[in-house]
VEXDREN-2710 file (C-alpha; in Angstrom, 1 decimal):
% VEXDREN-2710
k/r/px/py/pz
1/UNK/59.1/128.2/49.1
2/UNK/58.3/124.5/48.5
3/UNK/60.5/124.4/45.3
4/UNK/63.5/126.1/47.1
5/UNK/63.3/123.6/50.0
6/UNK/62.7/120.5/47.7
7/UNK/65.0/117.6/48.3
8/UNK/64.9/114.1/46.9
9/UNK/64.4/112.4/50.4
10/UNK/62.6/109.1/49.9
11/UNK/61.5/109.6/46.4
12/UNK/63.0/108.0/43.4
13/UNK/65.0/110.0/40.9
14/UNK/62.1/109.8/38.4
15/UNK/59.5/110.8/41.1
16/UNK/61.8/113.7/42.3
17/UNK/62.1/114.8/38.6
18/UNK/58.4/115.0/38.3
19/UNK/58.1/117.0/41.5
20/UNK/60.9/119.2/40.7
21/UNK/59.5/120.0/37.1
22/UNK/55.9/120.7/38.5
23/UNK/57.3/123.1/41.3
24/UNK/59.8/124.9/39.0
25/UNK/56.9/125.9/36.6
26/UNK/56.0/128.4/39.3
27/UNK/59.5/129.9/39.4
28/UNK/59.9/132.3/36.5
29/UNK/63.6/132.3/36.9
30/UNK/64.1/128.7/36.1
31/UNK/61.9/128.7/33.1
32/UNK/64.4/130.8/31.0
33/UNK/66.9/129.4/28.6
34/UNK/69.6/131.4/30.5
35/UNK/68.7/129.4/33.7
36/UNK/69.2/125.9/32.2
37/UNK/72.5/125.5/33.7
38/UNK/71.3/126.6/37.2
39/UNK/68.4/124.4/37.0
40/UNK/70.5/121.3/36.4
41/UNK/72.9/122.2/39.2
42/UNK/69.9/122.7/41.5
43/UNK/68.5/119.4/40.6
44/UNK/71.7/117.6/41.1
45/UNK/72.6/119.4/44.3
46/UNK/69.9/117.8/46.4
47/UNK/70.1/114.3/45.3
48/UNK/70.7/111.7/48.0
49/UNK/74.4/111.2/48.4
50/UNK/74.2/107.6/47.1
51/UNK/72.7/108.9/43.9
52/UNK/75.2/111.7/43.4
53/UNK/78.0/109.0/43.9
54/UNK/76.5/106.9/41.1
55/UNK/76.3/109.8/38.6
56/UNK/79.3/111.8/39.7
57/UNK/79.4/115.3/38.8
58/UNK/77.5/115.6/35.6
59/UNK/78.6/118.1/32.8
60/UNK/75.0/117.8/31.4
61/UNK/73.4/121.2/31.4
62/UNK/70.3/120.5/29.4
63/UNK/67.6/119.5/31.8
64/UNK/65.6/117.2/29.6
65/UNK/68.9/115.3/28.9
66/UNK/69.8/115.3/32.5
67/UNK/66.7/113.6/33.7
END
């Protein structure tokens, strides 16, 4: 549940990425190659608006590359 409700909030993008990765480890779906696209979309979807504005809509769908 914590992973599903995770948002960037006051964390830096780096802090959020670490938290996202640690919590996603407990979600079997997000740990499959087929879910790589969804994992990237989920990560981007809850970034703060000003961060989303800076990066725009990314076409990167490889999570390690994205973060």
